[in-house]
MARKOLMAR-658125 format. One line per field, with one value per residue: residue number from 1; residue in one letter; x, y, z of N, C-alpha, C, O, CB in turn. Coordinates in steps of 0.1 Angstrom, whole numbers. Atoms other than C-alpha are relative to their C-alpha. Glycine has a CB too. Example, Ala and Ser with C-alpha at 12.3 -4.5 7.8 and 13.67 -1.06 7.14 Angstrom:
REM residues 2
i 1, 2;
aa a, s;
n.u 9, -9;
n.v -12, -11;
n.w 0, 0;
ca.u 123, 137;
ca.v -45, -11;
ca.w 78, 71;
c.u 9, -8;
c.v 12, 11;
c.w 0, 8;
o.u 19, -3;
o.v 12, 22;
o.w 7, 9;
cb.u -10, 4;
cb.v 0, 5;
cb.w 12, -14;
***
This chain:
REM residues 248
i 1, 2, 3, 4, 5, 6, 7, 8, 9, 10, 11, 12, 13, 14, 15, 16, 17, 18, 19, 20, 21, 22, 23, 24, 25, 26, 27, 28, 29, 30, 31, 32, 33, 34, 35, 36, 37, 38, 39, 40, 41, 42, 43, 44, 45, 46, 47, 48, 49, 50, 51, 52, 53, 54, 55, 56, 57, 58, 59, 60, 61, 62, 63, 64, 65, 66, 67, 68, 69, 70, 71, 72, 73, 74, 75, 76, 77, 78, 79, 80, 81, 82, 83, 84, 85, 86, 87, 88, 89, 90, 91, 92, 93, 94, 95, 96, 97, 98, 99, 100, 101, 102, 103, 104, 105, 106, 107, 108, 109, 110, 111, 112, 113, 114, 115, 116, 117, 118, 119, 120, 121, 122, 123, 124, 125, 126, 127, 128, 129, 130, 131, 132, 133, 134, 135, 136, 137, 138, 139, 140, 141, 142, 143, 144, 145, 146, 147, 148, 149, 150, 151, 152, 153, 154, 155, 156, 157, 158, 159, 160, 161, 162, 163, 164, 165, 166, 167, 168, 169, 170, 171, 172, 173, 174, 175, 176, 177, 178, 179, 180, 181, 182, 183, 184, 185, 186, 187, 188, 189, 190, 191, 192, 193, 194, 195, 196, 197, 198, 199, 200, 201, 202, 203, 204, 205, 206, 207, 208, 209, 210, 211, 212, 213, 214, 215, 216, 217, 218, 219, 220, 221, 222, 223, 224, 225, 226, 227, 228, 229, 230, 231, 232, 233, 234, 235, 236, 237, 238, 239, 240, 241, 242, 243, 244, 245, 246, 247, 248;
aa m, p, r, k, l, r, m, v, g, t, n, s, g, n, n, g, c, p, t, l, y, e, d, t, a, t, g, d, y, v, v, q, g, l, h, v, d, r, d, d, l, a, q, l, r, h, l, a, d, d, e, t, a, v, v, v, p, r, a, l, l, a, n, f, g, p, k, e, a, i, p, t, r, e, p, v, t, f, a, d, f, d, a, m, f, t, a, f, r, h, t, a, w, r, l, e, t, r, r, r, y, a, s, d, e, i, t, d, t, y, a, q, f, a, r, g, e, t, v, t, w, d, l, d, d, p, w, c, v, e, r, r, e, q, t, a, l, g, k, r, v, e, r, v, r, i, v, d, e, p, a, t, p, g, q, l, y, l, l, d, n, a, r, r, n, t, a, v, g, e, t, i, r, v, l, r, r, a, d, a, e, g, l, r, l, p, a, e, d, f, w, i, f, d, s, r, v, v, a, l, l, a, f, d, q, d, d, n, l, t, g, i, d, l, i, t, n, p, t, e, v, v, a, y, c, q, v, r, d, a, a, w, h, r, a, a, p, f, d, q, y, e, p, v, p, s, a, e;
n.u 0, 9, 2, -3, 8, -1, 16, -2, 13, 9, 9, 15, 5, -3, 2, -15, -3, -20, -14, -12, -9, -18, -9, -13, -15, 3, 2, 10, 12, 5, 10, 15, 11, 6, -7, 10, 9, -4, 3, -12, -13, -6, -5, -20, -9, -15, -4, 1, 10, -1, 0, 14, 0, 14, 7, -6, 8, -11, -7, -10, -15, -6, -3, -7, -9, -10, 0, -15, -3, -6, -11, 5, -9, 5, -2, 9, -9, -3, 16, 10, 0, 7, 8, 5, -1, 10, 12, 1, 11, -1, -12, -10, -10, -6, -11, -17, -8, -15, -11, 2, 12, -5, 11, 2, -10, 2, 11, -4, 1, -10, -8, 10, -7, -11, -8, 4, 10, 9, 4, 16, 10, 12, 10, 13, 1, 11, 0, 5, 22, 6, 3, 9, 11, 2, -2, 18, 9, -3, -8, -15, -14, -8, -14, -12, -16, -10, -9, -16, -3, 4, 8, -4, 8, 15, 7, 2, 5, 8, 7, 5, 12, 16, 5, 10, 7, 9, 12, 15, 7, -5, -6, -16, -3, -19, -4, -14, -5, -10, 12, 7, -4, 3, 13, -4, 11, -2, -6, 6, 5, 15, 7, 15, 13, 11, 3, 5, -9, -9, -10, -18, -11, -19, -9, -16, -10, -8, 15, 8, 9, 1, 9, 7, 10, 11, -1, 14, 5, 5, -11, -8, 6, 3, -18, -3, 9, -5, -12, 5, 5, -11, -6, 11, 0, -13, -5, 2, 8, -12, 0, -4, -18, -12, -12, -14, -5, -17, -8, -7;
n.v -7, -11, -12, -15, -10, -18, -5, -13, -7, 6, -5, 2, -7, 8, 13, 11, 5, 5, -10, 5, -4, 5, 0, -12, 11, 2, -6, 6, -3, 10, -11, 3, -2, 14, 11, 7, 7, 10, 2, -9, 4, 11, -9, 3, 11, 4, -1, 6, -1, -11, -17, -5, -17, -9, -8, -13, -13, -3, -15, 1, -1, -17, -8, 9, 9, -10, -7, -5, 12, 4, 15, 14, 10, 8, 16, 10, 13, 11, 9, -8, -4, 14, 2, -15, 6, 6, -9, -16, 1, -5, 1, 2, -5, 4, -2, 11, -8, 7, 8, 14, 4, 19, 12, -2, 12, 16, 9, 5, -5, -6, 11, 1, -6, -4, 11, 0, 3, -8, 2, 4, -12, 9, -5, 4, -5, -4, -9, -2, 0, -11, -10, -3, 0, -13, -9, 12, -13, -13, -10, -3, 2, 0, -4, -5, 6, -8, 8, 1, 2, 14, 5, 13, 7, 0, -6, 7, 12, -3, -5, 12, 7, -6, 11, 3, -12, -2, 6, 2, -9, -9, -8, 0, -8, 4, -9, 1, -6, -16, -10, 3, -5, -15, -2, 0, 13, 4, 12, 12, 10, -5, -5, -10, 6, -12, -16, -4, 0, -5, 17, -5, 10, -3, 5, -3, -1, 9, 0, 12, -11, 3, -4, -4, -9, -10, -16, -3, -11, -1, -8, 11, 15, -3, -2, 11, 3, -10, 9, 8, -9, -4, 12, 4, -3, 0, 15, 12, 16, 3, 12, -9, -6, 13, -5, -1, 9, -4, 4, 8;
n.w -6, 12, 11, -4, 13, -5, 6, 10, 1, -1, 10, -5, -6, -17, 0, 4, 13, 7, -7, 2, -11, 5, -7, 1, 3, 12, 10, 7, -1, -9, 1, -9, 11, 3, 3, 17, -8, 2, 11, 7, -5, 10, 16, -2, 4, -9, -11, -8, -12, -17, 3, 0, 8, -9, 10, -1, 9, 12, 1, -10, 4, 5, -10, -9, 2, 6, 15, 11, 6, -6, 8, -4, 5, -15, 2, 0, 0, 12, -3, 2, 15, 11, -4, 6, 11, 1, -5, 5, 4, 16, 7, -7, 11, -6, 2, -8, 3, 4, 12, -1, -12, -3, 1, 17, 7, -4, 8, 11, 18, 1, 4, 15, 7, -1, 10, 11, 6, -2, -11, 0, -11, -4, -5, -9, -11, -12, 6, 12, -6, -7, 12, 14, -6, -2, 15, 2, -7, 5, -9, 11, 1, 8, -5, 6, -4, 1, 6, 12, 7, 4, -8, -6, -5, -12, 7, 12, -3, 1, 11, 3, -15, 6, 10, -12, -2, 7, -1, -11, -3, -9, 16, -6, 7, -6, 0, -9, -11, 7, 2, -12, -11, 10, -5, -13, -6, -14, 0, -13, 3, -13, 3, -3, -1, 3, 2, -12, -9, 7, -6, 3, -5, -7, 1, -7, 7, 7, 12, -5, -3, -18, -9, 8, -8, 8, -1, 1, -2, 15, 7, 0, 11, 12, 3, 8, 12, 18, 9, 4, 13, 5, 7, 7, 11, 7, -3, 16, 1, -3, 8, 13, -3, 1, -7, 2, -5, -7, 15, -8;
ca.u -19, -47, -47, -39, -69, -71, -108, -103, -138, -173, -205, -224, -237, -238, -243, -208, -215, -198, -167, -132, -105, -63, -42, -15, 14, 6, -13, -40, -77, -103, -138, -174, -204, -236, -232, -239, -268, -269, -280, -251, -224, -230, -222, -186, -161, -132, -147, -135, -149, -129, -139, -171, -181, -200, -216, -192, -209, -191, -187, -168, -142, -143, -140, -120, -100, -65, -57, -19, -13, 6, 32, 17, 41, 23, 37, 17, 28, 32, 0, -25, -7, -15, -44, -51, -47, -81, -102, -93, -123, -111, -79, -39, -10, 22, 56, 93, 121, 152, 177, 170, 146, 163, 128, 131, 165, 154, 128, 130, 118, 146, 170, 150, 162, 192, 205, 188, 158, 122, 108, 74, 52, 31, -5, -26, -8, -20, -7, -19, -60, -60, -51, -73, -99, -96, -92, -126, -142, -132, -106, -75, -43, -12, 24, 49, 86, 116, 140, 180, 193, 218, 189, 202, 195, 164, 151, 153, 139, 110, 103, 99, 76, 49, 42, 25, 13, -7, -23, -42, -51, -27, -13, 25, 38, 80, 99, 132, 151, 166, 129, 122, 141, 134, 98, 117, 98, 105, 130, 114, 89, 51, 18, -15, -50, -79, -64, -68, -40, -3, 19, 54, 84, 115, 140, 177, 211, 213, 171, 154, 120, 119, 90, 59, 42, 9, 5, -34, -32, -51, -23, 4, -18, -24, 14, 15, -13, 1, 34, 13, -5, 29, 48, 16, 15, 55, 54, 53, 32, 61, 54, 65, 100, 132, 158, 190, 211, 243, 274, 289;
ca.v 26, 54, 78, 115, 135, 173, 181, 202, 211, 203, 207, 196, 224, 211, 174, 160, 149, 151, 158, 157, 152, 146, 128, 149, 115, 107, 128, 109, 117, 100, 112, 108, 103, 85, 48, 37, 19, -19, -15, 12, -10, -36, -13, -12, -29, -50, -38, -57, -71, -49, -18, 4, 39, 62, 94, 125, 158, 175, 209, 192, 179, 215, 235, 209, 188, 195, 215, 213, 178, 153, 124, 89, 64, 31, -5, -30, -70, -94, -113, -79, -66, -98, -97, -62, -82, -94, -66, -33, -27, -13, -9, -21, -2, -9, 7, -16, 6, -19, -35, -70, -87, -114, -136, -135, -157, -184, -199, -223, -202, -180, -208, -219, -183, -179, -212, -196, -218, -211, -205, -227, -205, -223, -209, -224, -213, -199, -164, -168, -181, -155, -129, -142, -142, -111, -93, -117, -93, -63, -50, -34, -45, -30, -23, -2, -17, 5, -7, -2, 2, -22, -40, -61, -94, -91, -71, -92, -122, -96, -87, -126, -132, -103, -132, -143, -113, -108, -143, -140, -107, -79, -51, -47, -17, -9, 22, 35, 43, 77, 85, 80, 100, 132, 124, 127, 95, 85, 57, 34, 4, 13, 2, 21, 3, 26, 55, 58, 42, 41, 3, 20, -10, -13, -30, -36, -36, -71, -66, -86, -69, -64, -42, -26, 9, 27, 61, 69, 107, 121, 148, 122, 94, 122, 130, 94, 89, 121, 99, 72, 92, 102, 72, 52, 76, 78, 40, 13, -22, -44, -68, -32, -26, -40, -40, -32, -62, -64, -65, -90;
ca.w 341, 332, 305, 320, 301, 296, 283, 250, 246, 243, 222, 251, 270, 308, 300, 291, 260, 230, 249, 233, 255, 251, 261, 275, 270, 235, 220, 212, 216, 238, 226, 249, 226, 223, 217, 175, 178, 166, 133, 123, 144, 116, 86, 104, 93, 112, 142, 169, 200, 227, 204, 200, 181, 196, 174, 169, 157, 128, 149, 177, 158, 133, 165, 187, 168, 155, 124, 112, 92, 110, 90, 95, 95, 113, 112, 97, 103, 76, 78, 78, 48, 28, 40, 22, -9, -3, 13, -10, -32, -64, -71, -61, -74, -72, -75, -79, -79, -75, -93, -71, -47, -29, -22, -60, -64, -39, -62, -85, -116, -105, -109, -142, -152, -144, -164, -194, -193, -201, -171, -159, -145, -121, -122, -100, -72, -40, -53, -87, -75, -54, -80, -105, -81, -73, -109, -116, -92, -114, -92, -112, -102, -117, -113, -126, -128, -131, -154, -162, -186, -193, -170, -141, -134, -110, -135, -165, -144, -135, -169, -176, -147, -163, -186, -150, -138, -168, -170, -137, -145, -133, -161, -159, -173, -172, -168, -175, -149, -166, -172, -137, -120, -149, -133, -97, -84, -48, -43, -25, -32, -24, -26, -28, -19, -36, -38, 2, 15, 9, 22, 21, 20, 39, 28, 41, 25, 13, -8, 16, 30, 69, 73, 58, 70, 63, 55, 59, 60, 26, 24, 22, 2, -24, -30, -38, -59, -87, -89, -91, -123, -133, -138, -152, -177, -189, -182, -215, -218, -205, -236, -258, -242, -251, -228, -228, -223, -198, -217, -193;
c.u -11, 5, 6, -6, 0, -10, 4, -12, -9, -13, -10, -13, 4, -5, 9, -6, -4, 10, 12, 14, 18, 5, 13, 13, 6, -5, -11, -15, -14, -17, -16, -9, -8, 6, -9, -10, 5, 0, 10, 12, -2, 0, 12, 9, 12, -2, 4, -2, 6, -3, -13, 4, -13, -2, 10, -9, 11, 7, 3, 13, 6, 6, 11, 8, 13, 0, 10, -2, 10, 4, -5, 7, -10, -2, -8, 7, -5, -13, -14, 3, -5, -11, -8, -1, -19, -16, 3, -13, 2, 11, 12, 11, 15, 17, 12, 9, 14, 0, -7, -10, 5, -10, 4, 9, 1, -9, 5, -5, 12, 12, -3, 11, 10, 12, -4, -14, -10, -7, -15, -11, -12, -18, -16, 4, -3, -4, -13, -16, 1, -1, -11, -12, -6, -5, -16, -10, 3, 10, 8, 10, 11, 12, 6, 19, 12, 12, 16, 4, 17, -9, 6, -7, -11, -12, -4, -15, -17, -8, -3, -12, -10, -7, -12, -10, -11, -9, -7, -1, 7, 4, 17, 2, 20, 3, 9, 5, 5, -16, -8, 2, 0, -15, 1, -9, 6, 4, -2, -15, -11, -12, -12, -17, -11, 0, 0, 12, 15, 9, 17, 9, 11, 8, 15, 10, 4, -19, -4, -12, 3, -12, -13, -8, -10, 0, -19, -4, -4, 5, 8, -4, 0, 12, 4, -12, 6, 13, -3, -3, 13, 7, -13, 1, 13, 0, 0, -8, 13, 3, 7, 11, 6, 11, 11, 9, 10, 9, 14, -3;
c.v 10, 11, 18, 8, 14, -2, 11, 8, -5, 9, 5, 13, -5, -16, -15, -5, 3, 11, -2, 3, -8, -7, 3, -10, 2, 7, 3, 2, -11, 14, -9, 5, -8, -12, 3, -6, -13, 0, 14, -5, -8, 5, 2, -12, 3, 5, -9, -7, 14, 13, 5, 13, 0, 15, 11, 12, 8, 12, -8, -3, 14, 6, -7, -6, 3, 3, -5, -18, -7, -10, -10, -10, -15, -15, -13, -20, -4, -3, 17, 5, -11, 1, 12, -2, -6, 10, 12, -5, 3, 0, -3, 4, 3, 10, -8, 9, -9, -8, -15, -1, -12, -11, 0, -11, -11, -9, -4, 4, 2, -11, -5, 15, 2, -14, -1, -10, 5, -4, -3, 8, -9, 10, -1, -5, 8, 19, -1, -3, 9, 14, 3, 2, 17, 14, -6, 12, 14, 13, -2, -6, 1, 6, 5, -5, 6, -11, 3, 0, 1, -6, -13, -11, -5, 2, -3, -12, 5, 1, -13, -2, 14, -8, -3, 10, -2, -11, 2, 13, 14, 7, 5, 7, 4, 17, 5, 7, 19, 9, 3, 9, 15, 0, 4, -12, 2, -10, -12, -5, 7, -8, 7, -7, 11, 10, 5, -9, -10, -15, 5, -13, -3, -11, -3, -3, -14, -3, -5, 12, -2, 9, 8, 14, 5, 9, -3, 19, 5, 9, -8, -11, 9, 3, -19, -5, 14, -9, -13, 1, -2, -9, -15, 5, -2, -14, -4, -10, -2, -11, 10, 9, -11, 5, 1, -8, 2, -3, -13, -15;
c.w -8, -7, 11, -10, 3, -10, -15, -5, -6, -5, 9, 7, 16, 1, 3, -9, -17, 11, -7, 11, -6, 6, 0, -2, -13, -9, -6, 2, 2, -5, 5, -12, 4, -9, -17, 3, -8, -18, -8, 6, -12, -15, 2, -6, 6, 7, 11, 13, 11, -12, -1, -6, 8, -15, 2, -7, -5, 6, 9, 0, -5, 15, 8, -1, -6, -13, -10, -4, 4, -7, 3, -2, 12, -6, -2, 1, -14, -6, -5, -15, -15, 0, -7, -19, -8, -1, -4, -10, -14, -8, 11, -8, 6, -10, 3, -3, 0, -7, 8, 16, 9, 4, -14, -3, 11, -3, -13, -11, -1, -4, -16, -12, -6, -8, -11, -6, -5, 10, 2, 16, 7, 0, 6, 13, 13, -4, -11, 3, 4, -6, -6, 8, -1, -15, -9, 6, -8, 5, -12, 12, -6, 6, -12, 1, -8, -2, 1, -9, -6, 13, 10, -1, 4, -8, -7, 4, 5, -11, -4, 6, -2, -5, 11, 8, -7, -1, 11, 3, 7, -15, 2, -10, 6, -10, 1, 13, 1, 0, 11, 10, -3, 7, 20, 7, 9, -2, 6, -6, 6, -7, 1, -4, -4, 6, 12, 10, -7, 9, -5, 1, 1, -8, 5, -7, -11, -7, 11, 10, 15, 1, -11, 14, -7, 0, -4, -7, -14, -6, -10, -12, -11, -10, -9, -15, -13, -1, -6, -19, -11, -6, -7, -14, -15, -3, -15, 9, -2, -11, -17, -2, 0, 12, -3, 12, 10, -12, 4, -4;
o.u -12, 13, 13, 0, 1, -8, 7, -11, -6, -13, -19, -25, 15, -10, 7, -6, -13, 11, 12, 17, 20, 3, 21, 23, 17, -1, -15, -14, -17, -20, -21, -8, -5, 15, -20, -11, 16, 8, 8, 22, 8, -2, 21, 8, 19, 8, -7, 2, 0, 5, -21, 16, -23, 4, 10, -16, 22, 17, -8, 22, 17, 17, 21, 14, 12, -7, 9, -9, 20, -5, -2, 4, -12, -11, -11, 17, -12, -18, -22, -5, -11, -15, -21, -4, -24, -26, 1, -17, -6, 12, 10, 13, 18, 19, 16, 6, 23, -9, -16, -14, 1, -6, 7, 6, 9, -11, 12, -4, 20, 17, 4, 19, 12, 24, -2, -18, -8, -11, -24, -15, -21, -18, -27, -1, -13, -15, -24, -25, -4, -10, -17, -21, -15, -13, -23, -18, -1, 10, 9, 5, 14, 12, 6, 27, 13, 17, 19, 0, 21, -4, 8, -19, -16, -23, -16, -25, -26, -21, -15, -21, -18, -19, -24, -21, -21, -21, -19, -2, 2, 2, 20, -2, 27, 0, 14, -1, 8, -18, -19, -6, 2, -21, -9, -18, 16, -3, 6, -23, -11, -10, -15, -22, -13, -8, -1, 13, 15, 11, 24, 6, 19, 0, 20, 5, 12, -21, 8, -8, 8, -15, -10, -12, -9, 7, -23, -14, 4, 3, 6, 2, 5, 12, 10, -11, 6, 15, 3, 2, 13, 9, -7, 4, 11, 5, -1, -10, 21, 13, 10, 15, 4, 14, 15, 11, 14, 7, 24, 2;
o.v 12, 18, 15, 12, 19, -8, 23, 20, -12, 21, 14, 14, -8, -19, -26, -16, -5, 22, -15, 14, -17, -6, 1, -4, 7, 6, 13, -8, -20, 26, -20, 15, -18, -11, 7, -7, -12, -5, 16, 2, -9, -1, 2, -24, 13, 11, -14, 2, 24, 22, -4, 18, -6, 15, 15, 8, 9, 17, -7, 0, 20, 2, 1, -10, 14, -3, -6, -25, 0, -18, -10, -16, -14, -20, -20, -23, 2, 2, 15, 5, -9, 1, 13, 7, -8, 10, 20, -16, -1, -3, -1, -1, 8, 12, -12, 15, -5, -14, -20, 6, -24, -22, 11, -20, -20, -19, 2, -3, -4, -8, -2, 13, 4, -14, -11, -10, 17, -16, 3, 9, -14, 18, 3, -14, 14, 25, 2, 6, 17, 23, 13, 8, 24, 23, -1, 20, 23, 25, -11, -5, -10, 13, 0, -1, 4, -20, -2, -11, 11, -3, -24, -10, -16, -4, 1, -14, -3, 0, -13, -8, 15, -8, 0, 7, -7, -7, -1, 17, 18, 2, 10, 3, 1, 22, 6, 16, 28, 21, 8, 12, 24, 11, 7, -7, 9, -17, -21, 3, 14, -9, 9, -7, 20, 16, 18, -7, -19, -13, 0, -18, -3, -19, 7, -10, -15, -15, -8, 23, -12, 8, 11, 13, 7, 13, -10, 22, 0, 11, -9, -16, 3, 1, -23, -10, 11, -13, -19, -5, -8, -10, -25, -2, -6, -17, 4, -10, 4, -18, 6, 17, -22, 16, -5, -6, 14, -8, -16, -24;
o.w -20, -2, 21, -21, 14, -20, -13, -9, -15, -4, 8, 4, 21, 12, 8, -4, -19, 15, -7, 17, -14, 18, -9, -4, -15, -20, -13, 9, -5, -4, 1, -18, 9, -18, -20, 15, -14, -25, -20, 2, -18, -26, -7, -9, 8, 10, 15, 20, 16, -10, 1, -6, 12, -26, 14, -17, 0, 1, 14, 7, -1, 18, 9, 9, -13, -21, -22, 4, 2, -9, 15, -12, 24, -13, 8, -5, -22, -16, -15, -24, -25, -12, -5, -27, -20, -7, 5, -10, -23, -19, 22, -19, 16, -22, 14, -13, -7, -13, 0, 25, 9, 4, -12, -10, 10, 4, -22, -20, -9, -15, -25, -22, -18, -10, -18, -17, -7, 12, -3, 28, 1, 9, 5, 20, 11, -4, -10, 1, -4, -5, -8, 1, -5, -17, -18, 1, -1, 3, -21, 24, -12, 17, -23, 10, -20, 5, -9, -13, -12, 24, 6, -5, 1, -8, -8, -3, 5, -11, -9, 2, 7, -2, 9, 11, -2, 0, 10, 15, 17, -26, 13, -21, 16, -20, 12, 18, 9, 3, 11, 19, 6, 7, 28, 13, 7, -10, 11, -11, 16, -19, 12, -15, 4, 12, 12, 22, -16, 21, -14, 12, -8, -13, 8, -15, -20, -10, 15, 15, 20, 13, -22, 25, -19, 9, -13, -14, -22, -18, -22, -21, -21, -22, -19, -27, -25, -12, -14, -29, -22, -18, -13, -24, -27, -13, -24, 21, -9, -11, -28, -10, 4, 14, -13, 24, 11, -23, -3, 2;
cb.u 13, -11, -22, 16, -18, 16, -11, 6, 1, 0, -5, 5, -13, -10, -2, 7, -4, 4, 4, 3, -8, 12, 0, 3, -3, -4, 5, 3, 1, 11, 0, -4, 2, -12, -2, 7, -18, -8, -16, 0, 2, -10, -7, 4, 1, 14, -7, 1, 1, 22, 7, -9, 0, 8, -16, 14, -12, -6, -4, -3, 1, -15, -12, -3, -5, 11, 2, 24, 1, -4, 15, -11, 21, -18, 6, -8, -3, 7, -1, -1, 16, 2, 2, 15, 11, 1, -5, 18, -9, -3, 2, 1, -5, -3, 0, 6, -2, 8, 25, 18, -15, 11, -17, 6, 17, -2, -14, -1, -9, 2, -3, -24, 0, 1, -2, 12, -3, -7, 4, 1, -10, 5, 0, -10, 2, 11, 13, 7, -10, 6, 6, -2, 2, 16, 19, -2, 6, -12, 6, 4, 0, -4, 8, -3, 1, 0, -4, 7, -9, 15, -12, 1, 2, -1, 2, 16, 11, 3, 8, 9, 10, 0, 12, 8, 6, 4, 0, 2, -10, 13, -13, 10, -14, 13, -3, 10, 12, 10, -9, 3, 13, 2, -9, -1, -3, -10, 8, -3, 5, -6, 0, 2, -2, -12, -13, -18, -8, 4, -8, 7, -1, 4, -1, 5, 11, 11, -2, 13, -18, 16, 8, -10, 5, -10, 16, -5, 8, -13, 10, -1, -19, -9, 13, 1, -21, 7, 13, -10, -2, 6, 11, -13, -2, 13, -12, 19, -13, 1, -20, -11, 5, 8, 2, 4, 4, 7, 8, -4;
cb.v 2, 9, 0, 4, -4, 13, 12, -4, 11, -5, -12, -10, 0, 9, 2, -12, -11, 8, -3, 6, -8, 9, -8, 11, -17, -8, -3, -13, 7, -3, 5, 11, -2, 3, -15, -12, 6, -11, 0, 15, -7, -15, 16, -4, -3, 1, 6, 1, -18, 2, 5, 0, 4, 9, 3, 0, 11, 4, 17, -8, -11, 14, 4, -5, -10, -2, 16, 7, 1, 1, -3, -3, 5, 7, -3, 4, -14, -14, -7, 10, 5, -16, -2, 15, -14, -10, 0, 8, 7, 13, 14, -12, 15, -16, 9, -17, 12, -5, 3, -8, -6, -2, 2, 17, 6, -2, 8, -11, 15, 7, -12, 8, 3, 5, -13, -3, -4, 4, 11, -21, 16, -7, 5, -13, -1, -3, 2, -10, -11, 1, 0, -14, -6, 2, -5, -20, 3, 4, -3, 22, -5, 5, -12, 11, -18, 9, 0, -6, 5, -8, -5, 0, 0, 14, 6, -7, -9, 5, 9, -9, -2, 9, -15, -5, 12, 2, -11, -8, -7, -6, 20, -13, 11, -23, 3, 3, -10, -3, -4, -11, -6, -2, -18, 14, -15, -1, 2, 10, -13, 23, -4, 16, -7, -3, 5, -5, -6, 21, -22, 14, -7, -4, 2, -7, 4, -12, -10, -14, -1, 7, 10, -14, 11, 2, 10, -3, 8, 2, 6, -5, -9, 10, 3, -12, 2, 24, -4, -2, 18, 7, -7, 4, 12, 6, -11, -11, -5, -4, -9, 8, 8, -2, -4, 16, -5, -12, 19, 2;
cb.w 3, 6, -7, 2, -2, -3, 16, -14, -4, 13, -10, 14, -7, 14, -10, 10, 2, -26, 16, -14, 17, 1, 3, 18, 0, 0, -6, 1, -10, 23, -20, 16, -13, -5, 10, -11, 1, 9, -1, 2, 17, 0, -6, 15, -16, -2, 2, -1, 9, 13, -14, 15, -21, 24, 2, -7, 9, -17, 0, 7, -12, -7, 9, 4, -6, 1, 1, 12, -11, 10, 4, -5, 3, 8, 8, -14, 13, 5, 25, 12, -2, 5, 13, 6, 5, 10, 15, -9, 8, -2, -10, 5, -7, 1, 5, -9, 9, 9, 2, 2, -8, 14, 5, -8, -3, 12, -2, 0, -6, 12, 10, 6, 3, 17, 4, -5, 4, -9, 6, 1, -10, 19, -7, -7, -2, 22, -4, -10, 14, 13, -8, -11, 15, 5, -11, 15, 18, 1, 18, -5, 2, -11, 7, 5, -3, 12, -13, -2, -3, -4, -9, 11, 2, 13, -2, -4, 12, 4, -11, 2, 24, -10, -3, 9, -4, -11, -2, 16, 7, 12, -4, 2, 2, -11, 3, -9, 3, -25, -9, 5, 3, -22, -6, 6, -4, 9, 2, 19, 2, 1, -2, -13, 14, 1, -8, 2, 16, 2, -12, 14, -3, 22, -4, 12, 10, 11, -16, 10, -7, 12, 12, -8, 7, 2, -14, 17, 9, -2, 11, 16, 2, 1, 25, 12, 6, 1, 9, 10, 4, 8, 16, 5, 4, 9, 11, -9, -14, 14, -1, -3, 15, -18, 9, -1, -8, 15, -8, 14;
***
């Protein structure tokens, strides 16, 4: 079904280009403009076969583009989310807020940990290899893990897991939940990639990861970056943190 377009404005005079149109059903915009030449197209990243690019004069967007900030939540597949860990250019930062992760508890390493054994981490599995490759390129991967006092079994497992994270180039810090609440951190897990995009992680009541939403609105991303800076400042390196064990 064709879109129903409303002309918003133009800087073109009488030749029709460039012009901005609004889809009256979805609120999306369609831009009429000059094609980008082949050399410029070669500089664009992830341009699909069914996509193209046009030149948009700054004045057209300044005069006729939307002025209000619109909160963004764009779902992304697990496969596309995984690809972000090789596509990021500078930094990947994670806040871990939960008391347990169901995916941890089905692993052999968690079974070792639950039996009180020394966990044997396979530093040559695909995840570890990928992390080493990325951090060897000078990219930073960092996490802050919130820990209760007393710590839950899942949190104690992740404190042990920090040895593996560190071995493959990540930097792990720990933040007491009481301190996190004092900082008014969000009660949700998220990644920040290159201070440009936030990936919110959604979990169900059984602590299974169910979906990922991306945030790209700069105003929202800046708010998460401020959270990152506050949490990183107050958190301690994992090997300097002494967890409070459960009395059970």
